[in-house]
VOLO-674075 format. One record per residue: residue number from 0; residue in three letters; x, y, z of N, C-alpha, C in turn. Coordinates in steps of 0.2 Angstrom, whole numbers, plus 5000, padded with zeros to 4 digits. Example, Ala and Ser with C-alpha at 12.3 -4.5 7.8 and 13.67 -1.06 7.14 Angstrom:
! VOLO-674075
{atom 0; 'Ala'; {5066; 4972; 5039}; {5062; 4978; 5039}; {5066; 4984; 5039}}
{atom 1; 'Ser'; {5064; 4989; 5035}; {5068; 4995; 5036}; {5064; 5000; 5039}}
END
This chain:
! VOLO-674075
{atom 0; 'Met'; {5064; 6002; 6110}; {5069; 6005; 6105}; {5075; 6001; 6104}}
{atom 1; 'Thr'; {5079; 6002; 6099}; {5086; 6000; 6098}; {5090; 6005; 6096}}
{atom 2; 'Ser'; {5097; 6005; 6098}; {5101; 6009; 6097}; {5108; 6006; 6095}}
{atom 3; 'Lys'; {5112; 6010; 6089}; {5117; 6006; 6088}; {5123; 6009; 6094}}
{atom 4; 'Glu'; {5125; 6004; 6098}; {5130; 6006; 6102}; {5137; 6006; 6099}}
{atom 5; 'Asn'; {5139; 6002; 6096}; {5146; 6001; 6093}; {5147; 5997; 6087}}
{atom 6; 'Gln'; {5152; 5997; 6085}; {5152; 5992; 6078}; {5150; 5985; 6079}}
{atom 7; 'Gly'; {5145; 5984; 6077}; {5142; 5977; 6077}; {5137; 5974; 6084}}
{atom 8; 'Phe'; {5135; 5981; 6087}; {5132; 5980; 6094}; {5126; 5984; 6095}}
{atom 9; 'Leu'; {5120; 5982; 6096}; {5114; 5986; 6097}; {5112; 5985; 6104}}
{atom 10; 'Val'; {5109; 5991; 6107}; {5107; 5992; 6114}; {5100; 5992; 6114}}
{atom 11; 'Arg'; {5096; 5987; 6117}; {5089; 5989; 6118}; {5086; 5993; 6124}}
{atom 12; 'His'; {5083; 5998; 6123}; {5080; 6001; 6128}; {5074; 6005; 6128}}
{atom 13; 'Glu'; {5072; 6009; 6134}; {5066; 6014; 6133}; {5068; 6020; 6131}}
{atom 14; 'Arg'; {5065; 6023; 6127}; {5066; 6030; 6125}; {5069; 6035; 6130}}
{atom 15; 'Ala'; {5065; 6035; 6137}; {5067; 6039; 6142}; {5074; 6037; 6146}}
{atom 16; 'Gly'; {5075; 6030; 6144}; {5083; 6027; 6146}; {5089; 6028; 6143}}
{atom 17; 'Leu'; {5088; 6033; 6138}; {5094; 6037; 6136}; {5097; 6043; 6140}}
{atom 18; 'Asp'; {5093; 6045; 6145}; {5094; 6051; 6148}; {5101; 6050; 6153}}
{atom 19; 'Gly'; {5104; 6055; 6154}; {5111; 6054; 6158}; {5117; 6055; 6154}}
{atom 20; 'Ser'; {5122; 6054; 6158}; {5130; 6055; 6155}; {5131; 6048; 6151}}
{atom 21; 'Asn'; {5128; 6042; 6152}; {5130; 6036; 6149}; {5129; 6036; 6142}}
{atom 22; 'Tyr'; {5124; 6039; 6139}; {5122; 6039; 6131}; {5121; 6046; 6128}}
{atom 23; 'Gly'; {5122; 6052; 6132}; {5120; 6059; 6130}; {5114; 6059; 6128}}
{atom 24; 'Ser'; {5113; 6062; 6122}; {5105; 6064; 6121}; {5102; 6062; 6115}}
{atom 25; 'Val'; {5096; 6063; 6114}; {5093; 6060; 6106}; {5095; 6064; 6102}}
{atom 26; 'Thr'; {5096; 6062; 6095}; {5098; 6068; 6091}; {5092; 6066; 6087}}
{atom 27; 'His'; {5091; 6060; 6084}; {5087; 6058; 6078}; {5082; 6052; 6081}}
{atom 28; 'Ser'; {5076; 6052; 6081}; {5072; 6047; 6083}; {5067; 6046; 6076}}
{atom 29; 'Leu'; {5065; 6040; 6075}; {5061; 6037; 6070}; {5055; 6034; 6072}}
{atom 30; 'Lys'; {5049; 6035; 6070}; {5043; 6031; 6072}; {5040; 6028; 6067}}
{atom 31; 'Lys'; {5039; 6021; 6069}; {5035; 6018; 6063}; {5029; 6019; 6062}}
{atom 32; 'Val'; {5026; 6020; 6054}; {5020; 6022; 6053}; {5018; 6018; 6047}}
{atom 33; 'Pro'; {5011; 6017; 6047}; {5009; 6012; 6042}; {5009; 6016; 6034}}
{atom 34; 'Val'; {5011; 6013; 6030}; {5013; 6015; 6023}; {5007; 6014; 6019}}
{atom 35; 'Thr'; {5003; 6019; 6016}; {4998; 6019; 6012}; {5000; 6020; 6003}}
{atom 36; 'Ile'; {4999; 6015; 6001}; {5000; 6014; 5994}; {4993; 6015; 5989}}
{atom 37; 'Leu'; {4995; 6020; 5986}; {4990; 6023; 5981}; {4988; 6018; 5976}}
{atom 38; 'Glu'; {4981; 6017; 5974}; {4979; 6011; 5969}; {4982; 6016; 5963}}
{atom 39; 'Asp'; {4982; 6023; 5961}; {4983; 6025; 5955}; {4991; 6027; 5955}}
{atom 40; 'Ser'; {4995; 6024; 5960}; {5001; 6027; 5959}; {5006; 6020; 5956}}
{atom 41; 'Lys'; {5005; 6020; 5948}; {5008; 6015; 5946}; {5015; 6016; 5941}}
{atom 42; 'Asp'; {5017; 6022; 5943}; {5023; 6025; 5941}; {5029; 6020; 5943}}
{atom 43; 'Ile'; {5030; 6020; 5949}; {5034; 6016; 5953}; {5032; 6011; 5957}}
{atom 44; 'Lys'; {5034; 6005; 5955}; {5031; 6000; 5961}; {5038; 5996; 5964}}
{atom 45; 'Tyr'; {5035; 5991; 5967}; {5042; 5989; 5972}; {5047; 5985; 5967}}
{atom 46; 'Ala'; {5044; 5981; 5962}; {5047; 5978; 5958}; {5053; 5982; 5953}}
{atom 47; 'Asp'; {5049; 5988; 5952}; {5054; 5992; 5948}; {5060; 5995; 5952}}
{atom 48; 'Phe'; {5058; 5995; 5958}; {5065; 5997; 5963}; {5070; 5992; 5963}}
{atom 49; 'Val'; {5067; 5984; 5964}; {5071; 5979; 5963}; {5075; 5979; 5957}}
{atom 50; 'Asp'; {5072; 5980; 5952}; {5075; 5980; 5944}; {5081; 5984; 5944}}
{atom 51; 'Val'; {5078; 5991; 5945}; {5085; 5996; 5946}; {5089; 5994; 5950}}
{atom 52; 'Tyr'; {5089; 5992; 5956}; {5095; 5990; 5961}; {5099; 5984; 5957}}
{atom 53; 'Lys'; {5096; 5980; 5956}; {5100; 5974; 5953}; {5103; 5977; 5945}}
{atom 54; 'Ala'; {5101; 5980; 5942}; {5102; 5983; 5935}; {5109; 5988; 5936}}
{atom 55; 'Arg'; {5109; 5992; 5941}; {5113; 5997; 5942}; {5118; 5996; 5947}}
{atom 56; 'His'; {5115; 5996; 5953}; {5120; 5996; 5960}; {5123; 5988; 5960}}
{atom 57; 'Leu'; {5119; 5984; 5959}; {5123; 5978; 5962}; {5128; 5974; 5956}}
{atom 58; 'Ser'; {5126; 5978; 5949}; {5130; 5977; 5944}; {5139; 5980; 5945}}
{atom 59; 'Ile'; {5138; 5986; 5947}; {5144; 5990; 5948}; {5147; 5986; 5953}}
{atom 60; 'Met'; {5145; 5983; 5957}; {5150; 5980; 5963}; {5155; 5974; 5961}}
{atom 61; 'Val'; {5152; 5972; 5955}; {5156; 5966; 5952}; {5160; 5969; 5945}}
{atom 62; 'Glu'; {5159; 5975; 5943}; {5163; 5977; 5937}; {5171; 5978; 5940}}
{atom 63; 'Pro'; {5175; 5975; 5935}; {5182; 5976; 5938}; {5185; 5983; 5935}}
{atom 64; 'Phe'; {5190; 5984; 5939}; {5194; 5991; 5937}; {5198; 5990; 5933}}
{atom 65; 'Asp'; {5199; 5995; 5928}; {5204; 5995; 5922}; {5211; 5995; 5924}}
{atom 66; 'Ala'; {5213; 5989; 5923}; {5221; 5988; 5926}; {5225; 5992; 5923}}
{atom 67; 'Leu'; {5225; 5995; 5917}; {5229; 6001; 5914}; {5228; 6008; 5918}}
{atom 68; 'Lys'; {5223; 6009; 5919}; {5220; 6015; 5924}; {5223; 6013; 5931}}
{atom 69; 'Ile'; {5223; 6009; 5934}; {5226; 6009; 5940}; {5234; 6009; 5940}}
{atom 70; 'Thr'; {5237; 6006; 5934}; {5244; 6007; 5934}; {5246; 6014; 5932}}
{atom 71; 'Lys'; {5241; 6018; 5928}; {5243; 6025; 5928}; {5242; 6029; 5934}}
{atom 72; 'Leu'; {5236; 6027; 5939}; {5236; 6030; 5945}; {5243; 6029; 5950}}
{atom 73; 'Asn'; {5245; 6022; 5950}; {5250; 6022; 5954}; {5256; 6025; 5952}}
{atom 74; 'Glu'; {5257; 6026; 5945}; {5263; 6030; 5943}; {5262; 6037; 5944}}
{atom 75; 'Ala'; {5257; 6040; 5944}; {5257; 6047; 5946}; {5257; 6048; 5955}}
{atom 76; 'Ile'; {5255; 6043; 5958}; {5256; 6043; 5965}; {5263; 6042; 5966}}
{atom 77; 'Glu'; {5267; 6038; 5963}; {5276; 6038; 5963}; {5278; 6045; 5963}}
{atom 78; 'Gly'; {5275; 6049; 5959}; {5277; 6056; 5958}; {5277; 6060; 5964}}
{atom 79; 'Leu'; {5272; 6057; 5968}; {5271; 6064; 5973}; {5276; 6062; 5978}}
{atom 80; 'Asp'; {5277; 6069; 5982}; {5282; 6070; 5987}; {5281; 6063; 5993}}
{atom 81; 'Asp'; {5287; 6061; 5994}; {5288; 6056; 5999}; {5284; 6058; 6006}}
{atom 82; 'Glu'; {5285; 6064; 6007}; {5284; 6066; 6015}; {5275; 6067; 6015}}
{atom 83; 'Leu'; {5274; 6070; 6009}; {5266; 6069; 6008}; {5262; 6063; 6008}}
{atom 84; 'Lys'; {5265; 6058; 6006}; {5263; 6052; 6005}; {5264; 6049; 6013}}
{atom 85; 'Lys'; {5268; 6051; 6016}; {5269; 6048; 6023}; {5264; 6051; 6028}}
{atom 86; 'Ser'; {5264; 6058; 6026}; {5259; 6060; 6032}; {5253; 6059; 6029}}
{atom 87; 'Phe'; {5250; 6058; 6024}; {5243; 6056; 6021}; {5241; 6049; 6025}}
{atom 88; 'Thr'; {5247; 6044; 6025}; {5246; 6037; 6028}; {5245; 6038; 6035}}
{atom 89; 'Lys'; {5249; 6041; 6039}; {5248; 6042; 6045}; {5242; 6045; 6047}}
{atom 90; 'Ser'; {5239; 6051; 6044}; {5233; 6054; 6045}; {5227; 6050; 6044}}
{atom 91; 'Tyr'; {5227; 6046; 6038}; {5222; 6042; 6036}; {5221; 6036; 6041}}
{atom 92; 'Ile'; {5227; 6033; 6043}; {5226; 6027; 6047}; {5223; 6029; 6054}}
{atom 93; 'Lys'; {5225; 6035; 6056}; {5222; 6039; 6062}; {5214; 6038; 6061}}
{atom 94; 'Trp'; {5212; 6041; 6056}; {5205; 6043; 6054}; {5202; 6038; 6053}}
{atom 95; 'Arg'; {5204; 6033; 6050}; {5201; 6027; 6048}; {5199; 6023; 6054}}
{atom 96; 'Asp'; {5204; 6023; 6060}; {5203; 6018; 6066}; {5198; 6022; 6069}}
{atom 97; 'Asn'; {5197; 6029; 6069}; {5192; 6033; 6073}; {5186; 6032; 6070}}
{atom 98; 'Cys'; {5185; 6030; 6063}; {5179; 6029; 6059}; {5176; 6021; 6061}}
{atom 99; 'Ser'; {5181; 6017; 6062}; {5180; 6010; 6065}; {5176; 6009; 6071}}
{atom 100; 'Thr'; {5178; 6014; 6075}; {5175; 6014; 6082}; {5170; 6019; 6083}}
{atom 101; 'Ser'; {5167; 6023; 6078}; {5163; 6028; 6078}; {5155; 6024; 6081}}
{atom 102; 'Arg'; {5151; 6028; 6084}; {5145; 6024; 6085}; {5141; 6025; 6080}}
{atom 103; 'Ser'; {5142; 6030; 6075}; {5137; 6031; 6069}; {5140; 6028; 6064}}
{atom 104; 'Ser'; {5135; 6026; 6059}; {5136; 6023; 6054}; {5136; 6027; 6047}}
{atom 105; 'Asn'; {5133; 6035; 6049}; {5132; 6038; 6044}; {5140; 6041; 6042}}
{atom 106; 'Thr'; {5143; 6040; 6036}; {5149; 6041; 6034}; {5150; 6048; 6035}}
{atom 107; 'Tyr'; {5145; 6053; 6033}; {5145; 6060; 6033}; {5148; 6063; 6040}}
{atom 108; 'Glu'; {5147; 6058; 6045}; {5147; 6062; 6052}; {5155; 6059; 6054}}
{atom 109; 'Tyr'; {5158; 6056; 6050}; {5165; 6054; 6050}; {5169; 6060; 6049}}
{atom 110; 'Thr'; {5166; 6066; 6046}; {5169; 6072; 6045}; {5171; 6076; 6051}}
{atom 111; 'Ser'; {5169; 6074; 6057}; {5169; 6077; 6062}; {5175; 6073; 6067}}
{atom 112; 'Leu'; {5177; 6068; 6065}; {5181; 6062; 6068}; {5189; 6066; 6068}}
{atom 113; 'Asp'; {5194; 6065; 6072}; {5199; 6066; 6073}; {5204; 6064; 6068}}
{atom 114; 'Gly'; {5208; 6067; 6064}; {5213; 6066; 6058}; {5209; 6069; 6051}}
{atom 115; 'Phe'; {5201; 6069; 6051}; {5199; 6070; 6045}; {5201; 6078; 6043}}
{atom 116; 'Gln'; {5201; 6082; 6047}; {5204; 6089; 6046}; {5210; 6090; 6043}}
{atom 117; 'Asp'; {5216; 6085; 6047}; {5222; 6086; 6045}; {5222; 6082; 6036}}
{atom 118; 'Leu'; {5219; 6077; 6036}; {5218; 6076; 6028}; {5216; 6081; 6023}}
{atom 119; 'Ile'; {5210; 6085; 6026}; {5209; 6091; 6022}; {5212; 6096; 6021}}
{atom 120; 'Asn'; {5217; 6097; 6026}; {5222; 6103; 6026}; {5228; 6100; 6020}}
{atom 121; 'Met'; {5229; 6095; 6019}; {5234; 6093; 6014}; {5232; 6094; 6007}}
{atom 122; 'Gly'; {5226; 6095; 6005}; {5223; 6099; 5999}; {5222; 6092; 5995}}
{atom 123; 'Lys'; {5221; 6096; 5989}; {5219; 6091; 5983}; {5224; 6087; 5980}}
{atom 124; 'Glu'; {5232; 6087; 5982}; {5238; 6085; 5980}; {5235; 6076; 5983}}
{atom 125; 'Val'; {5231; 6076; 5988}; {5231; 6069; 5989}; {5225; 6066; 5987}}
{atom 126; 'Ile'; {5221; 6067; 5982}; {5216; 6064; 5979}; {5217; 6057; 5976}}
{atom 127; 'Gln'; {5224; 6057; 5972}; {5226; 6052; 5969}; {5226; 6046; 5975}}
{atom 128; 'Leu'; {5230; 6048; 5982}; {5230; 6042; 5986}; {5223; 6041; 5990}}
{atom 129; 'Ile'; {5220; 6045; 5990}; {5212; 6044; 5992}; {5209; 6039; 5986}}
{atom 130; 'Ala'; {5211; 6041; 5980}; {5208; 6036; 5974}; {5211; 6029; 5976}}
{atom 131; 'Arg'; {5217; 6029; 5977}; {5221; 6021; 5978}; {5217; 6018; 5984}}
{atom 132; 'Glu'; {5214; 6021; 5990}; {5212; 6019; 5996}; {5205; 6016; 5994}}
{atom 133; 'Met'; {5201; 6021; 5988}; {5195; 6018; 5986}; {5195; 6012; 5983}}
{atom 134; 'Leu'; {5199; 6010; 5981}; {5200; 6004; 5976}; {5197; 5999; 5981}}
{atom 135; 'Glu'; {5199; 5998; 5987}; {5199; 5993; 5992}; {5190; 5995; 5994}}
{atom 136; 'Glu'; {5187; 5988; 5994}; {5179; 5990; 5995}; {5178; 5992; 6003}}
{atom 137; 'Asp'; {5181; 5989; 6006}; {5179; 5991; 6014}; {5181; 5999; 6015}}
{atom 138; 'Asn'; {5185; 6002; 6011}; {5187; 6010; 6012}; {5182; 6014; 6009}}
{atom 139; 'Phe'; {5176; 6012; 6008}; {5171; 6015; 6005}; {5170; 6022; 6008}}
{atom 140; 'Phe'; {5170; 6023; 6015}; {5169; 6028; 6019}; {5174; 6035; 6018}}
{atom 141; 'Ile'; {5179; 6032; 6014}; {5183; 6038; 6013}; {5182; 6042; 6006}}
{atom 142; 'Leu'; {5174; 6040; 6004}; {5171; 6044; 5998}; {5170; 6051; 6002}}
{atom 143; 'Val'; {5168; 6052; 6007}; {5167; 6059; 6010}; {5173; 6064; 6011}}
{atom 144; 'Leu'; {5178; 6061; 6011}; {5184; 6064; 6011}; {5186; 6066; 6002}}
{atom 145; 'Tyr'; {5185; 6062; 5999}; {5186; 6064; 5991}; {5180; 6069; 5990}}
{atom 146; 'Glu'; {5174; 6068; 5991}; {5170; 6073; 5990}; {5171; 6080; 5992}}
{atom 147; 'Asn'; {5174; 6080; 5998}; {5176; 6087; 6001}; {5182; 6089; 5997}}
{atom 148; 'Leu'; {5187; 6086; 5993}; {5193; 6089; 5991}; {5192; 6089; 5983}}
{atom 149; 'Gln'; {5187; 6085; 5980}; {5187; 6085; 5972}; {5183; 6092; 5970}}
{atom 150; 'Lys'; {5187; 6095; 5967}; {5182; 6102; 5965}; {5178; 6101; 5959}}
{atom 151; 'Asn'; {5180; 6096; 5954}; {5177; 6094; 5949}; {5171; 6090; 5950}}
{atom 152; 'Ala'; {5165; 6094; 5950}; {5160; 6090; 5950}; {5158; 6084; 5945}}
{atom 153; 'Lys'; {5161; 6085; 5939}; {5160; 6079; 5934}; {5165; 6072; 5936}}
{atom 154; 'Leu'; {5167; 6072; 5942}; {5171; 6068; 5944}; {5168; 6065; 5952}}
{atom 155; 'Thr'; {5163; 6068; 5953}; {5159; 6065; 5959}; {5153; 6062; 5957}}
{atom 156; 'Ile'; {5149; 6059; 5961}; {5141; 6055; 5961}; {5138; 6058; 5965}}
{atom 157; 'Thr'; {5133; 6059; 5963}; {5127; 6062; 5967}; {5120; 6059; 5966}}
{atom 158; 'Asn'; {5116; 6059; 5969}; {5109; 6055; 5969}; {5104; 6060; 5969}}
{atom 159; 'Ile'; {5106; 6067; 5968}; {5101; 6072; 5969}; {5095; 6072; 5965}}
{atom 160; 'Glu'; {5096; 6070; 5958}; {5090; 6068; 5954}; {5088; 6063; 5953}}
{atom 161; 'Asp'; {5090; 6057; 5956}; {5089; 6051; 5956}; {5082; 6050; 5959}}
{atom 162; 'Leu'; {5077; 6047; 5954}; {5070; 6045; 5958}; {5071; 6039; 5961}}
{atom 163; 'Leu'; {5076; 6035; 5961}; {5077; 6028; 5963}; {5084; 6027; 5966}}
{atom 164; 'Pro'; {5083; 6032; 5972}; {5090; 6032; 5975}; {5093; 6025; 5980}}
{atom 165; 'Leu'; {5091; 6019; 5977}; {5094; 6015; 5980}; {5099; 6012; 5979}}
{atom 166; 'Glu'; {5105; 6017; 5984}; {5111; 6015; 5982}; {5115; 6015; 5989}}
{atom 167; 'Asn'; {5119; 6011; 5991}; {5121; 6011; 5998}; {5129; 6014; 5995}}
{atom 168; 'Glu'; {5132; 6017; 6001}; {5139; 6021; 6000}; {5145; 6016; 5996}}
{atom 169; 'Gln'; {5144; 6009; 5998}; {5149; 6006; 5994}; {5148; 6006; 5987}}
{atom 170; 'Ser'; {5142; 6005; 5985}; {5141; 6005; 5977}; {5143; 6013; 5975}}
{atom 171; 'Arg'; {5141; 6018; 5978}; {5142; 6025; 5976}; {5150; 6026; 5975}}
{atom 172; 'Ala'; {5154; 6023; 5981}; {5161; 6025; 5981}; {5163; 6021; 5975}}
{atom 173; 'Arg'; {5161; 6015; 5975}; {5164; 6011; 5967}; {5162; 6016; 5961}}
{atom 174; 'Arg'; {5157; 6017; 5960}; {5155; 6021; 5954}; {5160; 6027; 5954}}
{atom 175; 'Thr'; {5162; 6031; 5959}; {5166; 6037; 5959}; {5172; 6035; 5958}}
{atom 176; 'Ile'; {5175; 6029; 5959}; {5183; 6028; 5958}; {5182; 6025; 5949}}
{atom 177; 'His'; {5177; 6022; 5948}; {5176; 6021; 5941}; {5177; 6029; 5937}}
{atom 178; 'Leu'; {5173; 6032; 5939}; {5173; 6038; 5936}; {5181; 6042; 5936}}
{atom 179; 'Tyr'; {5183; 6041; 5943}; {5189; 6045; 5943}; {5195; 6041; 5939}}
{atom 180; 'Leu'; {5195; 6035; 5938}; {5200; 6030; 5934}; {5199; 6033; 5927}}
{atom 181; 'Gln'; {5192; 6032; 5925}; {5192; 6035; 5918}; {5195; 6042; 5916}}
{atom 182; 'Ser'; {5196; 6046; 5921}; {5198; 6053; 5919}; {5206; 6053; 5919}}
{atom 183; 'Leu'; {5207; 6048; 5921}; {5215; 6048; 5920}; {5219; 6047; 5913}}
END
């Protein structure tokens, strides 16, 4: 078995080797099983997945942001209370640092890390600050904070009805910030 030990490190071990205080307990386990492809399942093929991925998800990563909308966002941020901006920055850096050392790569588990609740408690007033952070590709994980504070469902991206959900969080965060900027 292989487990994620830390950012960039994997640990090889036997399943029973996880017991004890060093690693905690197993929460999820995946088992490799053979995949059966039905002859009559011509609806969705691997090539279709690749085409959708290239057309939709790869293209969004290179689509530039609207400079006028970014200017509008920055002007709105200038109008925010200075103490709110300082408090956000301090809490965000604390949370971001905890995310970077988390053993999990599931961004939704970052909601339990130190600093996240402080950001939530600031309320929807910090959505503009979150949006500015989401402009940076490496800050895609802040999407979970945005989703928790954004009450307008039309300004969030979900893949619930997507039959081909081949999308990483970076792409979804980028689509979200494009959508948010369009609303300004």
